[in-house]
C-alpha angles and dihedrals in degrees: 000000000000115000091221089057091053091046090050090057092049093046092048090050093049094046087052088054092236130141123225086250090057092051091045090054094047090047091044091233136116116275089242089065092057089048092052091050091051090049092051093245098113132038117222117243119246090260090050091049092053091046093049090050090054094044092052095037092233130126118252091250092052094046098042102028093123092053089050091053090051090050089049093054094047093045092051090052094047093046091057090057100040110137121250115249127217117276087231094064109107097215093058094102094054089043092052092049092045093050093047092051089048093051089050091051091049090049092050094045112132115190092201089066088058101053099267133116 
């Protein structure tokens, strides 16, 4: 997990004036789990992400923009090395279109639209 992502969580909590115990109670987890998220040692679940977004009054993109940037970079690298499939595979046309649209979205990605920079 990105250290900036973990720091964003910690800063958001402190700006909200909440303790780790407060967040743990609201998330229905142990305080140690909140601490691990803020140290970058544990990713929040989808439900925890949604809950944190509601707690801090920030959109998912604003709260997790740095994580989205990390995912963007990794996905761009993986897309470039995706294996070729057989021309006989019936799903190749949909696959081709999907991968082209993904590449276009990755090229158009603007981190400022997602709460970073």
